[in-house]
Structures are given as C-alpha cells and as structure tokens.
C-alpha positions as a printed Julia matrix, in Angstrom:
252×3 Matrix{Float64}:
 -27.1     4.94   18.16
 -27.25    8.22   19.34
 -23.74    9.36   17.21
 -26.39   11.47   14.66
 -23.62   13.75   13.48
 -21.74   10.2    12.3
 -24.15    8.91    9.98
 -24.5     9.2     6.1
 -28.04    8.7     4.88
 -28.48    7.64    1.03
 -31.4     8.69   -0.39
 -33.86   10.39   -2.39
 -37.16   12.34   -3.07
 -39.34   12.48    0.43
 -36.5    10.11    1.99
 -33.97   12.73    1.33
 -36.14   15.1     2.65
 -36.98   13.07    5.83
 -33.96   12.34    6.57
 -32.54   15.99    6.53
 -35.83   17.21    8.47
 -34.14   14.11   11.4
 -30.87   16.22   11.93
 -28.91   13.77    9.62
 -26.76   14.03    6.6
 -27.73   13.45    3.62
 -25.93   11.66    0.14
 -27.39   12.73   -2.65
 -26.94   10.45   -5.61
 -27.75   12.56   -8.11
 -24.69   12.69  -10.07
 -23.4    10.22  -12.46
 -20.32    9.63  -15.19
 -22.18    9.91  -18.71
 -21.67    7.35  -21.39
 -19.0    10.15  -22.59
 -17.09    9.96  -19.66
 -18.45   13.63  -18.8
 -19.75   14.95  -15.43
 -23.89   14.87  -15.5
 -26.11   15.7   -12.92
 -28.87   13.3   -12.84
 -31.83   15.81  -10.74
 -31.29   18.75   -8.49
 -32.46   17.91   -4.9
 -34.56   20.94   -3.69
 -31.86   21.47   -0.3
 -29.17   19.94    0.13
 -26.99   22.31    2.16
 -24.22   20.7     4.68
 -24.95   17.47    2.62
 -23.23   15.05    0.12
 -23.64   14.81   -3.55
 -22.44   11.29   -5.15
 -21.65   10.5    -8.22
 -22.58    7.43   -9.83
 -20.16    4.88  -12.06
 -22.53    4.37  -15.46
 -19.93    3.11  -17.37
 -18.23    5.95  -19.48
 -14.76    6.57  -19.63
 -13.56   10.26  -18.72
 -11.17   11.35  -20.43
 -10.77   15.03  -19.22
 -10.92   14.14  -15.83
  -9.66   17.93  -15.02
 -12.68   19.43  -15.86
 -14.64   16.26  -14.52
 -13.52   17.58  -11.57
 -14.13   20.98  -11.64
 -17.94   20.39  -12.89
 -18.33   17.87   -9.93
 -16.8    20.08   -7.48
 -18.66   23.81   -8.4
 -21.59   21.39   -8.92
 -21.36   21.02   -5.18
 -20.42   23.89   -4.0
 -23.26   25.62   -5.83
 -25.87   23.04   -4.17
 -23.8    24.04   -0.84
 -22.98   20.61    0.01
 -19.97   19.93    2.24
 -18.24   16.54   -0.09
 -18.57   14.52   -3.01
 -18.84   10.7    -3.07
 -17.45    8.64   -5.81
 -19.47    5.92   -6.09
 -17.16    4.0    -8.28
 -14.44    1.6    -7.78
 -13.04    0.49  -11.8
  -9.28    0.53  -11.81
 -10.18    2.4   -15.2
 -10.57    5.37  -13.06
  -8.0     6.04  -11.15
  -7.25    9.37  -13.07
 -10.55   10.33  -12.23
 -10.35    9.04   -8.49
  -7.23   11.33   -8.04
  -8.42   14.46   -9.96
 -11.52   15.13   -7.35
  -9.6    14.59   -4.56
  -6.98   17.19   -5.57
  -9.7    19.83   -6.8
 -12.36   18.7    -3.87
  -9.12   19.2    -1.37
  -8.21   22.31   -3.13
 -11.7    23.59   -2.55
 -11.64   23.17    0.86
 -14.47   20.14    0.25
 -15.15   16.48    1.95
 -13.87   13.47   -0.29
 -15.54    9.74    0.12
 -13.55    7.51   -2.63
 -14.13    3.6    -1.93
 -11.43    1.79   -0.97
  -9.85    0.15   -3.91
  -9.09    3.85   -5.54
  -7.76    5.05   -2.06
  -4.64    5.05   -3.06
  -4.94    7.45   -5.9
  -6.57   10.16   -3.13
  -4.53   10.62    0.04
  -6.81   13.19    0.71
 -10.03   11.74    0.4
 -12.38    9.51    3.13
 -12.06    5.55    2.33
 -14.93    4.36    2.59
 -14.89    0.29    3.88
 -17.23   -2.24    3.39
 -18.61   -3.97    6.34
 -19.87   -6.93    4.85
 -16.84   -9.6     5.67
 -17.25  -13.5     5.11
 -13.58  -14.11    6.55
 -11.3   -12.94    9.34
 -12.66  -10.84   11.43
 -14.4    -7.16   11.47
 -12.32   -5.53   14.38
  -8.94   -6.83   12.64
 -10.24   -5.38    9.43
 -10.88   -1.75   11.09
  -7.85   -2.17   13.62
  -5.68   -2.46   10.17
  -7.5     0.16    7.9
  -6.79    2.55   11.13
  -3.41    1.44   10.39
  -2.8     1.93    7.31
  -5.03    5.32    7.27
  -5.58    6.63   10.53
  -8.54    7.24   11.89
 -10.16   10.33   10.79
  -9.96    8.88    7.22
 -11.95    5.87    7.6
 -15.68    6.09    6.69
 -17.67    2.66    7.54
 -20.0     1.14    5.09
 -22.92   -0.07    6.49
 -24.82   -2.55    4.42
 -27.36   -5.43    4.65
 -25.95   -8.37    2.97
 -27.22  -11.66    2.02
 -24.95  -14.15    0.37
 -24.99  -17.95   -0.41
 -21.44  -19.69   -0.52
 -21.07  -23.36   -1.29
 -18.35  -24.69    0.61
 -15.03  -25.16    0.05
 -15.57  -21.77   -1.72
 -12.27  -20.31   -2.72
 -14.25  -16.41   -3.73
 -15.36  -14.57   -0.76
 -18.21  -13.3    -2.44
 -21.1   -15.92   -2.8
 -23.93  -15.98   -4.98
 -26.19  -12.37   -3.36
 -29.72  -13.97   -2.07
 -32.74  -10.95   -2.2
 -34.72  -11.1     0.78
 -37.81  -13.45   -0.73
 -34.67  -15.82   -2.16
 -33.45  -15.94    2.06
 -36.43  -15.94    3.48
 -37.68  -18.66    1.19
 -34.43  -21.05    1.64
 -34.3   -20.59    5.5
 -37.93  -22.08    5.21
 -37.16  -24.81    3.19
 -34.1   -26.08    5.27
 -35.58  -24.62    8.78
 -31.99  -24.41    9.65
 -31.03  -22.73   12.61
 -29.36  -19.25   12.22
 -26.28  -18.77   14.25
 -24.29  -15.3    14.77
 -20.33  -14.91   14.34
 -18.99  -12.53   16.58
 -15.82  -12.35   14.19
 -17.77  -11.79   11.0
 -20.46   -9.65   13.45
 -23.26  -11.55   10.71
 -25.79  -14.13   11.36
 -25.1   -17.4     8.99
 -26.5   -21.15    8.5
 -25.98  -23.97    6.44
 -27.68  -26.49    4.67
 -27.01  -29.55    2.47
 -27.66  -30.36   -0.98
 -27.34  -33.58   -2.81
 -24.05  -32.26   -4.44
 -22.93  -29.72   -2.04
 -22.5   -27.94    1.31
 -23.78  -24.3     1.98
 -23.17  -21.48    4.21
 -25.55  -18.8     3.96
 -24.22  -15.24    6.1
 -26.39  -12.27    6.02
 -27.26   -9.21    8.37
 -30.09   -7.7    10.18
 -31.3    -5.06   12.07
 -29.43   -6.83   15.25
 -26.17   -7.12   13.02
 -26.22   -3.76   11.81
 -26.39   -1.83   15.05
 -23.83   -4.54   16.44
 -21.7    -3.31   13.93
 -22.3     0.29   14.98
 -21.29    0.02   18.2
 -18.3    -1.63   17.67
 -16.79    0.69   15.22
 -18.07    3.84   17.71
 -15.94    1.85   20.54
 -13.15    1.87   18.19
 -13.49    5.47   17.63
 -14.66    5.2    13.68
 -17.04    8.39   13.74
 -18.05    8.36    9.61
 -20.92    5.12    9.24
 -22.46    5.56    5.49
 -25.69    3.55    5.29
 -28.56    3.92    2.78
 -32.38    4.61    4.0
 -34.45    1.8     4.07
 -31.25    0.41    6.07
 -31.42    3.02    8.69
 -34.77    2.71    8.7
 -34.14   -1.37   10.08
 -32.06   -0.49   12.56
 -34.28    2.5    14.17
 -31.88    5.68   12.97
 -35.41    6.81   11.28
 -39.02    6.2    11.06
 -40.78    4.21    8.74
C-alpha cells in the first residue's frame, strides 16, 4: 500500500485538507452540470494545486458543449489542477465528453472519464470499476489493457455490497447499506467465503421463495484488489475518502 503517487482520493472539506497533507492527490467533486446545462462551480477548495476538479452529473443537458468545456478547463487551470474528472455516464453526454477531452488535451490537462463514454474521449484515462459480479478481475483488466493501453486505465475501488437473487439475469444486484448487510448476515448466520476470481467476499442464504447470493467488499478485498492491480502495472487508483481510511491509506 506504499504506492502513494498512484492514489487519487475523492474528498471534501477537512477530509480534502487531510488528503493533501498526507501527500495524496485529491479529487474535488466541486462542480456540476447545472439544470440549464452549463458548467457550475458548487464550491471553491482553498487549495487544489496538483489535484483533480470533478464534475458531477445533476441531470442537466448541455447545449453548448465547447463553451462548457472551455469554462471547465479554465476553472481547473485557475486552481492549479492537473486534470478534470467527469463523473457521468449518460449516453446523452457523449458530445460533452468529446468536447472536454479535446479542450483538456489542448491545454495539457489530464482527463478522466467513466468506461461507458470512453470511445468519445480518445485522450482520456478510462475509469473502470473493480466491483464485478462475474468473470475475473484479472481478466477484466487484462482485456481493458489490451483495448486502451495500461497507461489509460484508472481503476476505481469501491466498497460495494449487493444482494443477487438466484438465478439472476442482471449483473447488478440490489444494493445493501452497511446496516442492512450486517442485519442480514446476523439473521441468516451464513458463512462468509472469498472468491479469488471476483476478488470479493460472499455468502448465500435462502428464503421460502428463492436462494440469494450476497457479494461484498471490505478493507481486505480492497487491499487485495490494489495489490493485484499494482502487480498488473496499473498506476491510477481512485477511491473515496472513507474507504481510503478503511484500508489504511489515511488515518481516521
């Protein structure tokens, strides 16, 4: 866990201050697509030099994508940011993704974009989730490396938890809060196992109607994923502040 320069930690307020003081790159989710579709700053981090400016998707529809991209890049440059992260995946935002990619590249800024919009941003690093419900983590990232190149992969580590009815046609189960998960585990008394392929923990239980499969991450699985990804040559890892504390990157 000593690859400090590889981590980008999403944090705000005092957590962002602690992140920077610890020497990590901080992702400031301080901007959004406004209801009118314009670039909108929600807050002004006191210090963000060397960090990333994050843009959230509030559901607006940009009509002037080049103007949006210019405003976003200008805001990032004014704050000394090294890059921009677009936290959106809607197909409707393909044109905006392309405009942000072009403007960021023109101005020498890094750009991070989630996998669903990657084909519209050829210069961007591609954010790929490490929480999978099928296949193999190593195979997934080997395939992504073959498609985009290792230097363009940004792996997102998330402490996820979901309940899947069996059989399940969807790769996405029903998300469980930590309290729901703990209550379910105590009530069922199930034994927890580790899936090497998924690099996640799981347990099963049954109701009168159906069997269920609960797949989840914790500090151990996130640390294991980070080790595997580092071993594969991945050097861009995204994580939110609470999970960074959970795995020991940051002190509570």
